[in-house]
C-alpha positions, 0 to 999 in steps of 0.5 A: 500500500505504501509503495502504491501511494508513493507511485501515485504521489510521484505521478501526481508530482510529474503531472504538476511539474508538466503543467508548471513547466508550461505555465498553465496552472489555471485558465487565467495563467499567462503563457510564457512568450518563449513557449508560444514565440512561434505562435506569436510570429505566425499569427503576426505574419497572417494578420491574426490578432491574439491577446497580449498577454496570452492566457490559457483560456485564449488558446482554443480561439487562437487555435481556431483562427490558425486552423481557419487560415491553414485551411485557406492556405491549403485550399489555395495551394491545392488549386495551383499547379505543381509547376509552371513551365511555359507562358501558357501555364503562367497565363492559366495560373494568373487567371486562376488567381483572379478567379480566387480573388473574385470569389473572395470579393463576392464573399466580402462585398455581397454575401457578408462573409468574414471568415477570411478576415475575421479580425480585420474590421476594415474587410467586413464589407457589407457591414461597413457599406451599410454603416456608410449608407446610414451615415449618409442618410443621417448627414442628409437629414441634418442638411435638410433640417439645417436648411429649413431651420436656418432663418429662425432668428431672422426673416423666418418665412420671408422667402415663402411670403415673397413667393406668395405675394409675387405669384399672387396665388396665395389661395392656390399655393397649397397645391404647388408643394413640389414646384415650390420645394424645387424653387425655394430649395435651390441652394439646398440642392446644390449642397446635396449634390456636393454631398452626393459626390463626396459620398460616392467618392468615399464609397467606391474608394472603400470598395475598390481601393481598400477591399478590392486592391487588398484582396488582389494583392493577397493573391498576386503579391508574390508576382511583383510585376503583376502588382504594378499593373493591377494597381493601375487597373484598380484605379481605372475601375474606381474611376469608371464606377464613380462616373457611373454613379455620378450619372445615376445620381444626376439622372435620378435626383429630379425624377424620384418616383414617389409611389402611393405609399410615399404620398401617404407618408407625405400627407401624414408628415405635413399634417403632423407639422401643421398641427404644431403651427397653431400655437405659432399663428396664435402667438403672432396674431392673437396673443395680447402679450405679443411675445418677440419669440415663439417656441414651436415643438419640433422647430425651435424658437422663432423670432416673430416681431417682423411677421405681425404686419402680414395678414392671417391668410398670408401667414397661414399660406406661407407656413403651409408652404414651408411645412409642405416643403419640409415634408416633401423634401423629407420624403424625397430624401428617403426615396432617393436614398433608397434608390441610391442604396439599390443602385450601389448594391447592384453596382457592386454586384456588377463590378464583380460579375462583369467588370472584374470577370475573366474577360475584362482581365483578358482584354485589359492585360493578357492581350497587351504584348508588353505584358509578355515579360510579366508571364515570363517572369512568372515562369521563372519565379513561380517555384519561389512563390509556391515555396513561400506558400508552403512555408506559410503552411508549415509555420501555421501547422507548427503553430497549431501543434504548439497550441494543441500541445499546450491545451492537451497538457492543460486538460490532463 
């Protein structure tokens, strides 16, 4: 019995020693950097973020990320030929790399899959594009609000009053909402066009210069000569997509199709705004205290002393025009932004389905005689490129083994 206890004690001592040696006595224990130096280096090379300091509880997630990157590299290696011995084989390999790039871009920008870049938020395409559109909508709403509330402290309603007096159609003005909105908001339209151009530049810069170029460089970075020409091609693509979006904006801004549902929204919004104006008319014309300013819910504090010289009918029609303009422009903005979102979504799909497909690359690159030396260089350097990919795979395999070995020791 004494001998058995001694063996048991000795075995327990060995287990404790093993766990102590690797420094993972508990889930919160920090793994010594010397034990996972290779893991740290491999993760850094592959763009995998790991916690610093790294604790035992972090290892399963790190191993999962390493395994995902390893599977990706193995699939890429399996798709490549064992060797390239001619220019024709180099062209075929290049086309294959372009096809792989295109599939990655579809996952990032269309399907919303982030498995290839789980830790790189800048490559979470659909989420970032949705955030851009939401920001664009918020900023457009701010422009709309700022424009219509710009004159609360002076000359409030003066533009609408002048318009009614000039046209001598005070009694009919309520039926001219769309025309009046266009006439009275020319300055706002100019600002919105500038804002549209800025947004489209930003949108396509992200899609093409940040995401598309990054993915192409991931696949083609081993071939330096390709990189130069692909970057030039990317700039051309961005310019074309921006110009197409500019054209869509100019063609659709003034021809927004306001359907029946939107028309109902317009009347609902107009009614809501007008319901808040009763206190305004009363304060201007009927309040015996004749306040110099009136606060209207949802609009703000309005200076009204200069409005008391106008008739009730004129003020009523003027404020009706303002509220109609606000309601109309709000519905116009919503409808226009919905159309722009649909346009951009289909444009991204067209970028990948048409402008990025193999025929386009064939036309832009492969048929140009001065690209022959690029493929000759590929024949010469392909073994080095393949060797580089195999080196990545071996580093990831070793990193995975280290993680699993520490986790196994911890689980014992």
